[in-house]
C-alpha positions, 0 to 999 in steps of 0.5 A: 339732215333732210326730212321726207314729208308724207302727205296725209291730205288737205295740205297736211304732212308728217315726217315720214321717218317718224311714222311708226304705224298707219292703221285703219280706225274701225276696230274697238282697240283703235277707237280706244287708242284715239280716245286715250290720245285725245284725253292725254292731249296727244291727238292731232286731227288732220281730217278737216272735218271729214271722216277719219279713215286712217290713224297714224302713230308717231314715234313721239307717241302722238296719234294723227287722224287723217281723212285719207284711206290707210292703204293709200297712206301706206302706199305713199309711205312705202314709195317714199322709203323706196325713193331714198 
């Protein structure tokens, strides 16, 4: 079984098939989602100290932070799905 990896910036990747949502972090509900995940130890910070520009929700209920724009990640994800 071959897994397709989605580049989320700075050499970090996630398994593309396990991504549930890629969302912008600017709204209050998304900030609450991030805070709840951090409190429950489900948060993975892949920003390397940069500003969070996208929140990736995984099927394992983990929340991954990325410094790459959510639109860019969505395009990369769609491209990976098309190439299958």
